[in-house]
N, C-alpha and C positions, 0 to 999 in steps of 0.2 A: 149453449152452443157458441155464444159470443166469446166466452173464456177459452174455449177450445180453439177458435180461430186465432185469437190473439196469442195463444201459446204457440201455435204453429208458426205464426208470423215472427214471433220472438226467436224461435229456434232457427228459422231461416236466416234472420238477420245475424244471429250469433254465429252460425256457420259461415256466413259471408265474411264477417269480420275476422274469423280465424283464418280463412283461406287467403284473403287479400291483406298484405302487410300494410301497416300504417305508414305515414310519412316519416315518423321517427325511426321505424324499423328500416326503411329504405336508406335513410341518411346514415344510420348506424352501420348497415351493411356496406355502403359506399365507403365509409371511413375505414372499415376493416380491410376492404380490398385495397384502398390506397395505402394503408399502413403496411400491408403485406407486400405490395408492390415496392414501396420505399425500402423495406428490409431486403428484399431480393435484389434490388438495384444496388444497394450498399455493398452486399456480399459480392456481387458481380464486379463492381468497380474495384474492390479490393483485389479480387482475383486478376482482373485485367492489369492493374498496376503492378502486381507481383510478376505476372508473365512478361510485361514490358521491361521490368528491371532485369529479369533473368535473361531476356533476349539481348538487352544492351550489354550485360556482362559477358555473354557468349560472343557477341560481335567484337567487343574490345579485346577479348582473349584471342579470337581468331585473327584480328588485325595485328596483334603482337606477334603471333606465330608467323603470319605472312611477312612481317617486317624482318624477323630473324631469318626466314628462308630467303628473302630478297638479299639481305646482307651476305649470307653464306654463298648464294649463287654469284653475286657480284665479286666476292673474294675469290671463289674458285675460278671464275672467268679470268680475273686479273692474274692469278697464279699460272693458269694454263698459257696465257699470252706471254707472260714473262719467261716461262720455261722454253717456249718455242722460239724466242728471239735470240 
């Protein structure tokens, strides 16, 4: 009878240790999550920098087009004024 109880007790303890992770497992999981977070952050940072660079390129292109348009409008205004005088 005593062996039967100790066997039951052993099985209960064994099941508890399987269900509840140890400290090492918790730390390991936390490190995996942190590593995954760092990888995701690195990918997102690269994507953000790429998008910022593309935005700056587009803005500089638009600024150049606006400058050309401004010069054209100023020249056409000057020509129309010189023809009217």
